[in-house]
Z-matrix of the N, CA and C atoms (Angstrom, degrees):
N
C 1 1.389
C 2 1.456 1 115.43
N 3 1.348 2 117.82 1 130.52
C 4 1.434 3 123.78 2 -176.74
C 5 1.548 4 108.57 3 -95.74
N 6 1.311 5 120.94 4 132.10
C 7 1.426 6 120.36 5 173.05
C 8 1.572 7 108.74 6 -108.24
N 9 1.263 8 118.08 7 126.02
C 10 1.356 9 122.58 8 -177.77
C 11 1.569 10 104.45 9 -111.81
N 12 1.262 11 114.68 10 118.86
C 13 1.559 12 122.97 11 176.63
C 14 1.567 13 107.34 12 -91.92
N 15 1.258 14 115.26 13 126.67
C 16 1.511 15 116.58 14 177.04
C 17 1.527 16 102.97 15 -116.79
N 18 1.255 17 113.51 16 124.82
C 19 1.538 18 124.45 17 173.32
C 20 1.464 19 108.45 18 -87.84
N 21 1.364 20 113.20 19 144.84
C 22 1.527 21 114.25 20 177.07
C 23 1.514 22 107.64 21 -72.39
N 24 1.310 23 115.65 22 154.90
C 25 1.510 24 119.75 23 -177.52
C 26 1.539 25 107.12 24 -67.01
N 27 1.367 26 115.78 25 147.28
C 28 1.401 27 120.34 26 -178.85
C 29 1.607 28 106.62 27 -66.42
N 30 1.344 29 107.44 28 153.44
C 31 1.525 30 111.14 29 178.84
C 32 1.386 31 109.98 30 -66.50
N 33 1.432 32 118.46 31 141.85
C 34 1.412 33 123.90 32 171.17
C 35 1.469 34 111.18 33 -109.83
N 36 1.365 35 119.26 34 120.93
C 37 1.346 36 123.21 35 -172.37
C 38 1.586 37 113.28 36 -79.73
N 39 1.252 38 114.41 37 172.94
C 40 1.482 39 119.42 38 -173.41
C 41 1.450 40 112.39 39 -49.39
N 42 1.320 41 125.14 40 -45.30
C 43 1.463 42 126.70 41 -175.89
C 44 1.568 43 106.17 42 -65.94
N 45 1.292 44 120.70 43 -15.20
C 46 1.444 45 125.80 44 -178.45
C 47 1.493 46 113.61 45 -108.02
N 48 1.320 47 112.99 46 2.60
C 49 1.503 48 117.18 47 172.46
C 50 1.525 49 116.77 48 101.39
N 51 1.386 50 121.87 49 21.82
C 52 1.433 51 116.15 50 174.50
C 53 1.518 52 115.87 51 -64.54
N 54 1.311 53 114.71 52 -29.33
C 55 1.545 54 119.46 53 173.61
C 56 1.569 55 104.38 54 -109.43
N 57 1.301 56 113.19 55 130.76
C 58 1.467 57 118.69 56 -175.33
C 59 1.622 58 111.30 57 -78.71
N 60 1.323 59 113.44 58 -19.86
C 61 1.456 60 116.13 59 -172.02
C 62 1.539 61 113.27 60 95.04
N 63 1.313 62 115.67 61 -13.71
C 64 1.487 63 117.18 62 179.84
C 65 1.584 64 111.45 63 -83.73
N 66 1.210 65 114.17 64 144.88
C 67 1.444 66 122.60 65 -174.09
C 68 1.494 67 109.94 66 -127.86
N 69 1.350 68 113.62 67 155.24
C 70 1.574 69 120.72 68 176.39
C 71 1.557 70 101.25 69 -125.93
N 72 1.359 71 109.89 70 140.46
C 73 1.463 72 115.20 71 171.74
C 74 1.560 73 110.36 72 -84.64
N 75 1.389 74 113.36 73 138.59
C 76 1.355 75 122.06 74 176.04
C 77 1.540 76 107.21 75 -119.87
N 78 1.345 77 117.57 76 130.05
C 79 1.508 78 120.31 77 -178.56
C 80 1.591 79 106.99 78 -130.92
N 81 1.337 80 113.99 79 138.40
C 82 1.382 81 117.15 80 174.38
C 83 1.571 82 106.02 81 -132.71
N 84 1.370 83 109.58 82 100.22
C 85 1.440 84 116.08 83 -173.85
C 86 1.520 85 111.39 84 -72.13
N 87 1.340 86 119.94 85 -27.10
C 88 1.521 87 123.97 86 177.97
C 89 1.550 88 110.02 87 -66.10
N 90 1.321 89 115.56 88 -40.42
C 91 1.459 90 119.24 89 177.86
C 92 1.576 91 112.78 90 -89.56
N 93 1.296 92 113.50 91 -22.03
C 94 1.495 93 115.05 92 175.18
C 95 1.526 94 116.65 93 87.34
N 96 1.316 95 118.31 94 41.82
C 97 1.426 96 122.62 95 175.19
C 98 1.510 97 114.74 96 -147.10
N 99 1.350 98 114.49 97 161.45
C 100 1.524 99 121.22 98 176.37
C 101 1.522 100 106.33 99 -142.78
N 102 1.273 101 115.64 100 148.89
C 103 1.468 102 123.57 101 175.70
C 104 1.499 103 112.32 102 -154.80
N 105 1.335 104 117.39 103 167.87
C 106 1.549 105 119.71 104 174.53
C 107 1.513 106 104.37 105 -118.39
N 108 1.285 107 107.55 106 137.81
C 109 1.526 108 118.19 107 179.30
C 110 1.473 109 110.66 108 -122.43
N 111 1.446 110 118.34 109 151.49
C 112 1.368 111 120.00 110 171.02
C 113 1.537 112 111.67 111 -62.14
N 114 1.270 113 116.88 112 143.99
C 115 1.491 114 123.32 113 -178.30
C 116 1.541 115 110.06 114 -60.87
N 117 1.382 116 114.11 115 -21.49
C 118 1.458 117 116.04 116 -175.55
C 119 1.601 118 111.70 117 -75.14
N 120 1.333 119 115.39 118 -9.74
C 121 1.431 120 121.22 119 176.76
C 122 1.525 121 109.89 120 -88.29
N 123 1.270 122 123.78 121 124.71
C 124 1.416 123 125.35 122 -172.58
C 125 1.659 124 105.37 123 -112.76
N 126 1.334 125 116.00 124 140.05
C 127 1.489 126 116.23 125 -178.72
C 128 1.463 127 110.74 126 -69.10
N 129 1.326 128 117.76 127 140.59
C 130 1.456 129 126.78 128 171.46
C 131 1.554 130 113.25 129 -111.71
N 132 1.201 131 113.30 130 -23.21
C 133 1.503 132 124.50 131 -177.10
C 134 1.471 133 110.64 132 -165.21
N 135 1.293 134 118.48 133 165.55
C 136 1.475 135 115.13 134 174.81
C 137 1.478 136 110.91 135 -59.79
N 138 1.345 137 117.52 136 124.26
C 139 1.520 138 121.78 137 178.79
C 140 1.522 139 112.77 138 77.51
N 141 1.269 140 119.78 139 22.58
C 142 1.511 141 122.82 140 -177.80
C 143 1.544 142 106.31 141 -142.98
N 144 1.372 143 115.79 142 132.70
C 145 1.408 144 121.49 143 177.82
C 146 1.431 145 109.46 144 -136.45
N 147 1.354 146 117.81 145 143.41
C 148 1.460 147 126.93 146 173.47
C 149 1.532 148 110.22 147 -110.28
N 150 1.267 149 116.06 148 128.75
C 151 1.471 150 128.75 149 -179.64
C 152 1.459 151 115.13 150 -106.40
N 153 1.249 152 115.26 151 -167.51
C 154 1.487 153 117.99 152 -174.66
C 155 1.496 154 115.32 153 -68.07
N 156 1.310 155 121.42 154 148.20
C 157 1.438 156 121.52 155 173.17
C 158 1.459 157 109.07 156 -82.61
N 159 1.301 158 114.94 157 134.51
C 160 1.520 159 120.06 158 -176.35
C 161 1.482 160 113.05 159 -127.81
N 162 1.349 161 133.41 160 43.99
C 163 1.450 162 123.07 161 -10.93
C 164 1.597 163 110.41 162 -82.83
N 165 1.352 164 119.80 163 -9.78
C 166 1.406 165 118.83 164 175.93
C 167 1.647 166 106.76 165 -77.79
N 168 1.366 167 114.49 166 143.93
C 169 1.432 168 119.74 167 -177.16
C 170 1.564 169 111.57 168 -56.48
N 171 1.311 170 113.72 169 146.59
C 172 1.525 171 117.60 170 170.39
C 173 1.571 172 103.66 171 -105.13
N 174 1.316 173 114.18 172 142.89
C 175 1.461 174 120.09 173 176.68
C 176 1.484 175 112.29 174 -133.14
N 177 1.270 176 115.15 175 155.68
C 178 1.484 177 122.62 176 168.37
C 179 1.604 178 103.56 177 -136.08
N 180 1.428 179 111.16 178 133.19
C 181 1.511 180 113.32 179 -179.49
C 182 1.588 181 103.15 180 -146.05
N 183 1.332 182 109.77 181 157.25
C 184 1.486 183 114.83 182 172.91
C 185 1.438 184 109.63 183 -131.81
N 186 1.326 185 120.82 184 138.09
C 187 1.462 186 128.30 185 174.18
C 188 1.492 187 108.01 186 -121.19
N 189 1.326 188 116.24 187 141.09
C 190 1.465 189 121.74 188 173.63
C 191 1.414 190 110.40 189 -127.70
N 192 1.276 191 112.15 190 147.33
C 193 1.455 192 119.54 191 175.46
C 194 1.547 193 112.15 192 -140.76
N 195 1.251 194 119.38 193 144.58
C 196 1.496 195 121.87 194 174.75
C 197 1.555 196 106.49 195 -63.36
N 198 1.333 197 118.74 196 145.07
C 199 1.425 198 124.51 197 173.55
C 200 1.473 199 111.15 198 -157.71
N 201 1.333 200 110.89 199 105.81
C 202 1.476 201 117.29 200 176.70
C 203 1.509 202 109.72 201 -62.61
N 204 1.249 203 119.44 202 131.19
C 205 1.428 204 124.91 203 -178.84
C 206 1.489 205 114.91 204 76.22
N 207 1.348 206 113.38 205 33.07
C 208 1.492 207 119.77 206 -174.23
C 209 1.546 208 111.75 207 -59.06
N 210 1.411 209 119.59 208 -35.27
C 211 1.448 210 121.25 209 177.34
C 212 1.426 211 111.06 210 -62.85
N 213 1.343 212 119.60 211 -45.48
C 214 1.533 213 124.14 212 178.80
C 215 1.486 214 111.24 213 -63.71
N 216 1.342 215 118.89 214 -35.81
C 217 1.456 216 124.95 215 -178.07
C 218 1.570 217 113.18 216 -64.78
N 219 1.384 218 111.14 217 -31.03
C 220 1.459 219 115.68 218 -179.25
C 221 1.580 220 113.51 219 -46.70
N 222 1.264 221 118.52 220 -59.54
C 223 1.437 222 121.94 221 -176.97
C 224 1.521 223 114.02 222 -59.35
N 225 1.399 224 118.66 223 -36.61
C 226 1.396 225 119.49 224 178.10
C 227 1.498 226 112.74 225 -69.87
N 228 1.308 227 115.45 226 -37.53
C 229 1.456 228 118.93 227 -178.16
C 230 1.513 229 110.46 228 -73.57
N 231 1.299 230 114.89 229 -39.72
C 232 1.526 231 119.37 230 178.63
C 233 1.570 232 108.98 231 -56.79
N 234 1.390 233 117.99 232 -43.79
C 235 1.446 234 123.65 233 -179.37
C 236 1.476 235 112.56 234 -64.14
N 237 1.438 236 111.99 235 -39.45
C 238 1.501 237 118.59 236 -179.84
C 239 1.454 238 113.60 237 -66.92
N 240 1.328 239 119.54 238 -38.21
C 241 1.463 240 121.37 239 174.78
C 242 1.477 241 114.89 240 -75.63
N 243 1.369 242 117.29 241 -32.21
C 244 1.535 243 118.43 242 171.81
C 245 1.492 244 110.36 243 -62.30
N 246 1.304 245 118.76 244 -33.80
C 247 1.462 246 120.71 245 -173.53
C 248 1.531 247 109.93 246 -87.47
N 249 1.268 248 121.42 247 -11.33
C 250 1.451 249 123.75 248 -172.61
C 251 1.589 250 107.20 249 -91.43
N 252 1.321 251 116.39 250 122.50
C 253 1.387 252 122.45 251 -174.70
C 254 1.522 253 114.08 252 -69.63
N 255 1.366 254 118.62 253 -10.35
C 256 1.499 255 125.72 254 179.18
C 257 1.442 256 108.32 255 -77.97
N 258 1.413 257 123.07 256 -9.20
C 259 1.445 258 123.42 257 -175.87
C 260 1.496 259 109.31 258 -130.77
N 261 1.343 260 118.48 259 145.01
C 262 1.423 261 125.84 260 -179.00
C 263 1.575 262 106.06 261 -132.50
N 264 1.363 263 111.69 262 166.38
C 265 1.461 264 118.47 263 -179.09
C 266 1.552 265 113.37 264 52.32
N 267 1.310 266 113.92 265 37.98
C 268 1.512 267 114.83 266 171.88
C 269 1.335 268 113.94 267 -75.05
N 270 1.371 269 121.20 268 116.62
C 271 1.444 270 121.55 269 -172.94
C 272 1.573 271 109.93 270 -149.58
N 273 1.366 272 117.57 271 134.44
C 274 1.459 273 121.22 272 177.77
C 275 1.571 274 108.86 273 -54.59
N 276 1.339 275 111.67 274 145.37
C 277 1.489 276 121.55 275 -175.55
C 278 1.541 277 104.68 276 -125.05
N 279 1.295 278 123.41 277 133.17
C 280 1.471 279 124.45 278 173.14
C 281 1.596 280 107.10 279 -68.90
N 282 1.310 281 114.10 280 125.50
C 283 1.430 282 119.19 281 -178.59
C 284 1.538 283 107.96 282 -124.72
N 285 1.276 284 120.14 283 125.38
C 286 1.462 285 125.93 284 179.85
C 287 1.520 286 102.93 285 -66.61
N 288 1.384 287 118.75 286 119.72
C 289 1.427 288 122.52 287 175.45
C 290 1.506 289 116.03 288 83.52
N 291 1.339 290 120.12 289 9.83
C 292 1.444 291 121.61 290 178.45
C 293 1.657 292 110.28 291 -171.33
N 294 1.313 293 109.53 292 -168.83
C 295 1.451 294 120.62 293 173.75
C 296 1.419 295 111.59 294 -118.39
N 297 1.360 296 119.74 295 144.80
C 298 1.468 297 121.06 296 -178.82
C 299 1.521 298 111.09 297 -156.39
N 300 1.348 299 110.58 298 165.02
C 301 1.555 300 115.34 299 174.63
C 302 1.607 301 99.97 300 -150.68
N 303 1.279 302 111.59 301 152.29
C 304 1.501 303 123.71 302 176.81
C 305 1.547 304 108.71 303 -104.78
N 306 1.243 305 111.80 304 154.05
C 307 1.540 306 118.05 305 175.60
C 308 1.469 307 106.98 306 -148.08
N 309 1.338 308 116.87 307 151.08
C 310 1.423 309 121.46 308 179.47
C 311 1.562 310 105.44 309 -122.26
N 312 1.302 311 115.30 310 138.97
C 313 1.454 312 119.60 311 177.60
C 314 1.616 313 107.08 312 -61.72
N 315 1.298 314 116.42 313 138.66
C 316 1.437 315 115.54 314 -179.86
C 317 1.575 316 109.13 315 -74.97
N 318 1.261 317 112.37 316 146.51
C 319 1.569 318 118.23 317 178.36
C 320 1.496 319 106.17 318 -80.95
N 321 1.396 320 114.49 319 114.46
C 322 1.458 321 118.82 320 177.07
C 323 1.540 322 110.31 321 -85.89
N 324 1.293 323 113.74 322 145.42
C 325 1.455 324 117.39 323 172.64
C 326 1.541 325 112.20 324 -55.01
N 327 1.328 326 116.28 325 137.32
C 328 1.393 327 123.39 326 176.03
C 329 1.577 328 116.08 327 88.03
N 330 1.320 329 112.71 328 -1.48
C 331 1.526 330 117.74 329 174.34
C 332 1.506 331 108.17 330 -63.22
N 333 1.201 332 116.57 331 127.74
C 334 1.602 333 123.03 332 173.18
C 335 1.423 334 111.79 333 -75.83
N 336 1.336 335 114.70 334 152.84
C 337 1.407 336 128.23 335 -175.47
C 338 1.622 337 111.32 336 -57.51
N 339 1.316 338 116.80 337 -27.65
C 340 1.391 339 121.99 338 -178.01
C 341 1.575 340 112.85 339 -99.64
N 342 1.339 341 117.16 340 -1.71
C 343 1.464 342 124.15 341 171.47
C 344 1.519 343 111.04 342 -63.85
N 345 1.342 344 114.35 343 151.09
C 346 1.518 345 117.16 344 178.17
C 347 1.505 346 112.53 345 -78.43
N 348 1.261 347 115.70 346 139.04
C 349 1.514 348 125.66 347 175.67
C 350 1.599 349 103.05 348 -121.74
N 351 1.318 350 112.28 349 149.71
C 352 1.500 351 120.00 350 -172.38
C 353 1.502 352 112.58 351 -132.04
N 354 1.255 353 111.71 352 137.74
C 355 1.579 354 119.12 353 170.57
C 356 1.551 355 104.40 354 -119.39
N 357 1.305 356 115.05 355 149.66
C 358 1.423 357 121.87 356 -174.54
C 359 1.584 358 110.91 357 -133.09
N 360 1.284 359 120.70 358 143.35
C 361 1.457 360 126.12 359 160.61
C 362 1.499 361 110.25 360 -116.43
N 363 1.357 362 117.36 361 127.43
C 364 1.445 363 120.00 362 175.96
C 365 1.511 364 109.02 363 -111.97
N 366 1.292 365 115.69 364 127.51
C 367 1.534 366 119.80 365 -177.81
C 368 1.511 367 112.31 366 -124.05
N 369 1.220 368 114.81 367 139.06
C 370 1.505 369 122.19 368 -174.88
C 371 1.574 370 104.29 369 -118.77
N 372 1.319 371 116.94 370 119.57
C 373 1.414 372 118.33 371 175.31
C 374 1.594 373 107.74 372 -179.07
N 375 1.264 374 116.72 373 163.89
C 376 1.500 375 123.49 374 -179.65
C 377 1.588 376 111.15 375 48.47
N 378 1.317 377 117.50 376 38.01
C 379 1.498 378 121.62 377 -179.87
C 380 1.574 379 110.21 378 55.90
N 381 1.351 380 113.76 379 33.18
C 382 1.475 381 118.75 380 174.70
C 383 1.477 382 108.21 381 -135.56
N 384 1.391 383 112.80 382 167.48
C 385 1.449 384 119.67 383 166.63
C 386 1.529 385 104.51 384 -120.07
N 387 1.412 386 115.69 385 136.03
C 388 1.384 387 122.93 386 179.38
C 389 1.582 388 106.05 387 -110.44
N 390 1.238 389 119.33 388 127.25
C 391 1.515 390 119.53 389 173.26
C 392 1.463 391 109.02 390 -117.94
N 393 1.275 392 113.49 391 113.63
C 394 1.487 393 125.78 392 174.56
C 395 1.497 394 109.34 393 -92.81
N 396 1.328 395 120.10 394 119.26
C 397 1.457 396 123.82 395 -175.62
C 398 1.541 397 105.88 396 -115.92
N 399 1.251 398 118.66 397 140.13
C 400 1.510 399 120.96 398 177.18
C 401 1.544 400 104.62 399 -142.08
N 402 1.335 401 111.82 400 129.66
C 403 1.494 402 118.27 401 -169.79
C 404 1.570 403 106.80 402 -128.43
N 405 1.282 404 114.04 403 159.92
C 406 1.411 405 124.06 404 172.74
C 407 1.580 406 111.71 405 -179.75
N 408 1.290 407 114.95 406 176.24
C 409 1.481 408 116.97 407 -179.82
C 410 1.515 409 112.46 408 -69.17
N 411 1.316 410 116.21 409 146.89
C 412 1.445 411 123.17 410 -177.25
C 413 1.600 412 107.05 411 -54.17
N 414 1.298 413 118.70 412 -43.04
C 415 1.485 414 119.67 413 -178.49
C 416 1.464 415 112.49 414 -59.21
N 417 1.333 416 118.13 415 -39.54
C 418 1.553 417 117.18 416 -177.06
C 419 1.446 418 108.89 417 -67.32
N 420 1.333 419 120.67 418 -27.86
C 421 1.494 420 119.61 419 175.60
C 422 1.514 421 109.87 420 -79.96
N 423 1.267 422 121.02 421 -37.78
C 424 1.443 423 122.63 422 178.24
C 425 1.480 424 112.44 423 -66.64
N 426 1.334 425 114.72 424 -34.15
C 427 1.545 426 114.63 425 -179.33
C 428 1.565 427 109.55 426 -86.19
N 429 1.280 428 121.37 427 2.37
C 430 1.365 429 122.65 428 174.08
C 431 1.582 430 113.35 429 84.42
N 432 1.246 431 118.07 430 18.96
C 433 1.414 432 123.81 431 -172.44
C 434 1.563 433 108.90 432 -84.51
N 435 1.356 434 115.21 433 -51.95
C 436 1.476 435 113.00 434 -177.35
C 437 1.507 436 113.42 435 -90.48
N 438 1.391 437 124.18 436 -21.23
C 439 1.464 438 116.32 437 -178.15
C 440 1.530 439 115.60 438 -56.02
N 441 1.340 440 123.07 439 -46.64
C 442 1.472 441 117.04 440 176.65
C 443 1.505 442 115.98 441 -63.04
N 444 1.291 443 114.77 442 -31.23
C 445 1.541 444 121.12 443 -174.20
C 446 1.603 445 102.25 444 -72.44
N 447 1.251 446 118.40 445 -50.23
C 448 1.500 447 118.48 446 -178.76
C 449 1.547 448 111.37 447 -70.64
N 450 1.328 449 118.46 448 -37.05
C 451 1.462 450 118.26 449 177.08
C 452 1.541 451 110.34 450 -57.23
N 453 1.325 452 118.71 451 -41.40
C 454 1.467 453 121.15 452 178.02
C 455 1.571 454 111.75 453 -66.66
N 456 1.402 455 118.50 454 -33.66
C 457 1.429 456 115.22 455 176.57
C 458 1.534 457 111.43 456 -67.99
N 459 1.337 458 114.79 457 -41.87
C 460 1.483 459 121.69 458 171.86
C 461 1.512 460 112.32 459 -49.64
N 462 1.317 461 118.47 460 -55.07
C 463 1.462 462 128.11 461 -176.87
C 464 1.541 463 110.26 462 -59.80
N 465 1.384 464 116.79 463 -33.56
C 466 1.487 465 118.79 464 177.45
C 467 1.460 466 119.15 465 -77.45
N 468 1.338 467 119.01 466 -13.41
C 469 1.464 468 124.75 467 -173.23
C 470 1.585 469 107.95 468 -64.01
N 471 1.326 470 115.56 469 130.16
C 472 1.391 471 120.45 470 167.93
C 473 1.503 472 116.27 471 -142.73
N 474 1.347 473 115.65 472 149.80
C 475 1.433 474 121.39 473 -179.22
C 476 1.548 475 108.84 474 -91.19
N 477 1.331 476 114.69 475 137.04
C 478 1.432 477 120.80 476 -178.46
C 479 1.570 478 107.39 477 -102.48
N 480 1.227 479 109.93 478 146.73
C 481 1.586 480 111.15 479 175.11
C 482 1.470 481 111.28 480 -63.09
N 483 1.251 482 117.56 481 144.12
C 484 1.470 483 122.53 482 -176.51
C 485 1.536 484 108.21 483 -118.10
């Protein structure tokens, strides 16, 4: 009996084509948002997608909650995140149909290359708060693989009239 061991192909990073550059639009009229995602991210549940393993999985998800006074809460939450040492690069982002800001999880000393790192987009509109989370391994952020992908997802987010 002959045993043939087949190893999985090595990971090919962005510069070598792991992301095709093709996107698909996703719209949720009940929750009131639309965004564009790389086709490499496959839906796992409403508002949740799993992307390539680098080797830790990459994910994109969105969570919405009702929030009375969402427009007024924007400024308060922006200041809170700017003052929080757990977040960096907290900056307002133009959002069609609402107000928003992005925040990146601060890199803590001792975090391993395969540990999960997170970026967020917080959007305030339609008396709701929308939290868009994007995750992946620290190394993929440090090597510049995920930042342009996730920045494009952030730039594509828009709020729909409800």
